[in-house]
N, C-alpha and C positions, 0 to 999 in steps of 0.2 A: 271478169273477174268483178268478188263485191268484195268491198272494203268496209266492217263498223265505221260509220262518219264520229264516232266518239272517239275512239279510235287514231283519225286518221283528226282530227281536231286536237287531242295533247300531245300525236308532230311533229305537227303544224306552230305546237304554241309555242315547244322546246324548241326545232332544229331552226326555226329565222331574227329568233332571239337573235339566239346560240348563234347563227353565221355572224350578224354584228357584231358579237363583242371579238367571239377570232379574228376577223378580219379590224377594227375598232387598233384592236390590242398586236397587230401583226404587223397595218400600218404603221403603228409608234413607230416600233421596233425598226423599224426602216427607218423614221426621223430620225429616234430619237437615239438608239445607244452604239445607230454604228454610222454616224455620222460620218463619214470622212476614212469607215470602214471600206474599206475591200471582199474580207470577210468576217467571217456572224453565224452564230449559231442560235434557232430561232423549234421549238420543243413544245410539240401542245399535245398536250394529256385530257383526255376524260375518262372516264372511274366509274363507273355503279356499282355502289351498297350500299342496299339495306333499307332500298327504296329513294337512295339516296341518289346525289352525282357531284362530281367532285372534276373541276378544270382548270388546269392548271397553264399556263404561258408562258415560255421564258426565253429569254434571251440578253441572261448573266444576273438577269433580276429575276426572278416569279410573282405574276398572279397569281390568285388563287377564288376561285367564285365555288360556294359553297350553295346546291337549289335541288328541292325536292320535285319529285317528277307531278304536274297536273292532275289532279282528278275528276 
């Protein structure tokens, strides 16, 4: 199986930072938003429209990040 190196680079350029951001936001939700509570809901939503992505992470409040696909 062969991959286009440019496409693979773009995929890595998006997924690694995105994973780090999601990890930090979810960790902060556990640490601060749900401190002292036994239940809670964390939502993670990633949408693509017109070459642009929107990431929404919520724990009762929402954090929204918009970014474009690297060229």
